[in-house]
N, C-alpha and C positions, 0 to 999 in steps of 0.2 A: 408506700403505696400510700399515695397524698391524696383528697378527697376529688380534686380535681380527676384524678385518673379512672379512679373505678368508678365516678358517675360520670365518668365521659362530658364534661363541661370545661370548656377551656377558663384555663384558668383567669383571663384578664376581666370573663362576668362576674365571679369571687371579689379581682380586683375594683370594680365598678363597687360591685355592692356592699365595697369594707369589709371584706369576711376574712378571718385566716383560713387560707389553705392547709389542713390541720392532714397530722398522717392518724392511716389507720393500722398500725401496728406500734406504736408509743405513743404516750403520752410527750406535747412539749413541753419545754421547759416557757411558761409563761400563764398568768391568774390571773383572774379580774381583781382591777384594785379598785374599793366599791371609792375610794375619792376623785376617781375620774368621771362616775358618773357625775358626783357633787360640782365639779369645774369645769365639765361640758358644757358648750353653748347651744344642743341639741337639750328642748325641748325636754324629749322624752325618757331620755337618761335623768335627767333632774327629778322626772318623777316617780321613777324607778329608785330613787335616794332617797325621796320623800316617804316612798313605802314600806324601805328598810326601817325607817326611823319610825312610821307609824307601829310596824308590828314591833319595834324594841319597845316603843313605848306603852304596847299592849303587854308584855311580857311583865312591864314595870308597873302596870295596875295590877297585876295576879301578887293576893297575899303573901309577902313575907316568909308565911307561915306556909305557902303553899310548896312545899321540896318534897313531893310524895311524889317517889323513882317511878311510877306513869305516867306522870303529869309533865316531869323534868324530861321523859325523852321525848314524849311526842311534841313539845314545844319548841325543844333546846336543841334535840337529836334527828342530825338528816344524814344523809347518805351520799356519799359523794356522787355530786354529778361527771362519771365516769363519760358517758354518749359526747362530751366534749371534747374529749381525746386533749384535756389540758394539763396540766402538775408534775411532781416530780418523782411519777413511777416508772420506774424503771426499767419494768416490762408488761405489759401490754397499758392497759390502763383504770386498772381497780386499784383505789387508794381507800385510807381505812373511812374515811368520812367523819363525821363529828360524835363523838360520845359525850359519855357522862361528865366524865373529867372537866372537860371545855362546857357541859351544861350546869357544874357546878358553879364555874368560873365564873362565868356571862350570868349568872342569878346572884352570885355573891358581890359581881360590879354593880348592877341593877338594884337594890338594896341595900347596900354598906357605904363605900367609899361614895359611890358617884352617885347618887341619887337626888346626885340634881343635874342627873342627864334631862334635855328638854329645856334647861333652866339654866346654859350656858356665862360667863361671862366672858370679858372683852370682848366681846361681840363677836364671841364664839359661833358657827353652829353644832348641832350632832351630830355626831359622826359614830358610825360602829366601832371604828377601833378607836377611841378613848376607854371604851369600857375593857378594854382587852389589853389594852395596853401594859398593864403594869404585872401582867400572868406574866409567868414564864412558860413556855413550851403553849404558846398560840401564839403561832406565826403566820405568815401570810397564806400558808395551805387551808389553816381555818377559816381565818379570814372571809378567802379564797370562797369554800364550800359554801358557810354560809351566807354571804351575799349570793351566789347559784341557786340557790335552792330558793331563794325569797322572789331571783327574778324568772323563774324556770319559764314562765308561762310566756315573758316575754322575748328568753331564747327558744321558743319550740314557733310562735307567731312567727320569730325571724328566719325560721329556719325553713317552714312552710312556706313564705309568702317566695324565697329565692325557690325552693323545688317545685312548684307549680311554673314558675315560669321558668325554670332550664334544665331540668332535674325530667328523663323520660319514667312513666307515670307506672313499669313494669319494675323500678330501682325502690320506687316508694309502698307502702303501706300507711295504713292508720293504726295510730299509736294510742294506746289509753297510760298516761300520766296522773299515778294515783295521788299524788298530793303535788295539784297545780296552782290552786289558788286560793288561800284565806279568805273564811268569812267572820268576818268578825262579829253576825249577828250570832251567830251558833256559835262563833270558837273552835270553828274546825277545818279541816283543811277538806277539800273537794277537788274529784278527778275533772280531768278534760282528757278530750280526745283529741290527737293531730294526726294529718299527712304526713310522716314524715321521710327523708333519704332512713333506705332501710341497709344494713352491714351486718352479715349474723347472724341476722334475725332479732338485731337490736338498733331502737334509733340511732341517727346520728341529728347532731347539734351546732349549728352554726354561731362561733362569735364575732360580733365586731371589731375587730382589728384597733379600734380608738379606747376601750375599754381594757388593753392588757400591759400588765409588767409583766416585772423579772425579777430582778433586785429582791422590790421587800415593796410595801405599801408608802405611799407616801406619807402617810403618818404611822407613824413607828417605834419602837422601843429605844433601837440602837441609836439614831436620829437626835428623838428626846435626849438622852445622856450626852449625845455628839456639843449638845450647846453650854454644855458644861454650867457648874454649880451659880458664875457667877451670874449667867443669864436670868435666871430662876429668885437666887437673894436679893437680884437688882430690885425689881415687884415685888417683894415680901417687904422689903425695905420700906416701902409707899403704902402697903396694907399691913402694916405692925400689930395693929388691933386682930387680926386675923392669922398670922403666922401663928398656927403649934408644934412647938421643938420640944421634944425630950431630951434630959440631960443628956443620953445616948446618943443619940444625933447629935447633938453638942461639938459631942468630942469626936466623933468622927470627922464633922465641918474643919474644925480647928484642924487636926492634921492633915485634913487636904488642903488646909489654906498654907503648910506647913511644906508639905510636900504631893503635889499635886500629880496623879496620873489618872489617862483614862480609864483604867479598873478602877482605880474611887470612885470616882466620878459613874460609873457604873452601878455601883453597891449606895452612894449617897441618894442620888437624883433621884430612883425610882422609891425612896424611903422616904424622902420629903414628899415628892408631889403627892403620895398617899394620905400624909398628913396635912397637907391644905392642895384638897383637887381644887382650888382656883385656879393655882398656877399653870395644871394641863391644861384649862380653857387659854390661856395663854401662847403655850407653844401651839395647841392647835391655830390658834388667830394667825400666827406667822406661817404657816404649811398654807394655812386659806389667802393667803395674801399672796403665795408663791406658785398661787395655780396651773399659770399658762406652763413655766417651767416641769410642772410635774404631767403634759400632756404633750413639751415635749421628749423628756427623757420618752415616755410611753412610744413614741412616734420612732424614734431612733432604734429602742430595744428591738422593738417588732419587727425593723429594718436587719438590724443584725442577723435576729433567726432566720428573716426571708433569707439575706444574701447566704446563708448556710443551707438552707433546703435547694437553694437553685445550684448552689453548688455540688450535695449529694443527687441532684437529677443528670449532672455530670457524666459526675462515678458512674452512676446503674447504667449509662447507656455505655461508658466505655468498659464496663464490667461483659455487656453485654453482647461486646466485639472481640474481649481479649480469650485468651484458652485460661485452662482453669488451675488454680492453686495445686499446686501437691499434695499439702497440709496447711494445718494453722500457720505454723510459725512461716513460712512463704506468705501469706494472707497479711497477719499479722503486719508484719516488715513492708508490706507491698500499701498496709490502710498508714503506717505511719509516714512511708515516701508521700506519700498520696497528701497526706497534711502539710506536711514538712514544706512540701512545694507548693502547697495552697498560700500558706502563710505566709513565706520568704519572696514569692515570686508572683503570685496574684493577685495583688491587695486582701489576703486573707488575715491579713496584719489591723489591717483597719476595720474588721468587725471585733477581731475580741480587745482592740485598744488603743480607740478612738480620740482624735484631738482635742475633740467636743467635747469625750464626759469629763469628770473629776480624778477617775481612776480607769484600770483595766479592767477587763473581765477577772473574778475571783475563778481560782482554782476549780469550784463547781461547774461554774457555767461553762468553762473551755474544757471538760470533764466531759458536761452536758452535749455542746458542739461536735467533738470528737464522734461521744458515742452516733450521734445521728451519722456522721461519715461509718460507721459501723456496719451500723442500719442498712447498709447497701451491699451487705455479705449474703450472695446467693449458695453459700454452700454449708457455713457454719451456724452455729449456733450463738446465741450472741448475748452472756450476761452479766449485768452492772452489779459491783461491791460480790462479789461471791463472797460466801461467810463460811468455811470448812471448818472452822472451832481455834484458826489464829487469827483471826482477825479477816477485815473485808480486803481484798483484791478494788480496782478500780475497775477493769474489765477482763472476760475470757472470752475464747472463742474456741471452740467444741466441736469434735464428729467422733460423740461416741464416747465411751470412756479410754481409749487409747490415743487418743490426738486432742492434746489441747495446748493453749498459747493464751499465757495470761500477760495481761499489760496493764505498769502503772502510767499514769499521767500525773506529774508533779509544774508546780509553776516553780524557778529559781527563788523566790521569795519565803517559801515554805522555810521558817526557822528550822521544822525538822525533818529539813533533806538529805543531810549526811545521815542522820540514823536510819530513815526510811529504804538509800540506796545499801547501808551497809548488812543489814536483815533480815528488811520486808519482804523481799522477791524472792528471795532463797528458802526464807520460810512458807512463803505462802506457795511456793514451788513443790515442796514437797508434803504440807496437807493437800493440795488437791493432785496430786500423786501424777505430777508434768514435771518436766526436766527442761522444758520452756516456757522464757517471760521474755519480754522487752519495756525498756523504761524510755518513755518520753519527759524529754523538762523542757519545759518555755521560759522567755526570758524575755523581757520590759526592757529592762535600761543597760548597759554596758557593763555596771556596775556588778548586777547581777548573773551577766556571761561571768566576770572572769569568777566571780563565787562559787558559780557551779562548775567551771570547768579547773578551779582549786580544790574542790571536793572529790572530783572527778579523778584527775593527779594522785589525791591521797589514796584513792582507794582503788586504785588501779584499776581505772575503768575509763579512760580518755580513751584508748584504743579500741574500746570493744563495739563492737559490730550491734550489739542489744541495746546501743545507747543513742538515741536521738535529740540532740540537742536542739530545737525551733525557736528562730532569730523570731519576734515581735515587735520588736524596736517600732517606732512610728517615726523617728528623728533622720533615719540614715536611706528611707526608700525613696524611687522614685514610682509613682503610679505606672503598673503593668500599660495602661492605654498612653501613657505617654514616653514610654519605649522603646 
């Protein structure tokens, strides 16, 4: 169920306002990227980014000895803002938020290797991402949670303004947000009341579409490593007096240059930058200079999700008019067939394999999109990554303990595809006490198709009715609108 459905709002008003039409039964796989606040031509967004940096500067001014657990928890730890219904929780909207592990890592960065925060080199500006980019286990979800908490007053006012104009007062009420505004004089978080849309007793927050991303933050560890060692060493050679290398790192660099690999680069580069933080400023400046690409990427990713959501609305309407499925097995086949037809015959391939993207959607994103389709089920419970002791299965449709069907969705490019097909689903069937399951394989190129077919023939599954091959190539189709 979408926000527009429950609150009886024409979706056009949300579009004109610039807000995402969120779902109220499951998080949507998007998150707030703080770089988009910085890169925007909206002055209010720029000021929000400034406020994030101001709060980080406040944390930086706290004594390095100020590691009292209670203080770390108060200033660094935040609950997930679940009321915006964004993120990567597959059942509902409750995530883990920011714990003490995050607090210690951020505190360590502010008072350690990045103690030049606020005085960056190469003309780079200050960014939250800089402080956590070299820490393992601090990804887009943590960065987004921190950002959303620091701008919750804005999100609440943004939603309140829309609600006052377009939503009936019977669907809204006053809500007190306890940590809404930070008072720098008292050094305390203060509460504030807002008149907000209300669903199941809790408030709901809208988010502007133009600050949302999907795959990763614009400034991120993977991209930093993809620059390659030579990108950083070239700059280091021009500042040799500042370059610090221990013998261990020198040996790794020599090995990399003899036999370069992505894996080796991901090991060496973070170590190099932790010893020479001025090099990270060089990377950040390069990302700042490509700010326009960040905005375009955000726009395309949100558009992809909205296309999938529009498709699910059609499915929901069709299901209202169709007969019930006898069991979860029939229902799973229906959804697999519907998704296959959408991708192959109704321009759905353009959603997951766009010409104007560097690469098509990864496996997890395709699974997320298929999950939105499954969520239109009227009769079955839909669970994601169910783990009953033998490892997680992608999806499970169930109607009580006696009727369950498992669904595995893989990309044909998955290096472990054969092993997955050979062992995984049968093991999961035993663990989940069901004999029913289907496999969906999505391919983006003819080479991937050939590989998948060869694997299926080897395993005797080429003619199996429980295996779906979905053609998501973008070089062999005419647009449905022109056929």
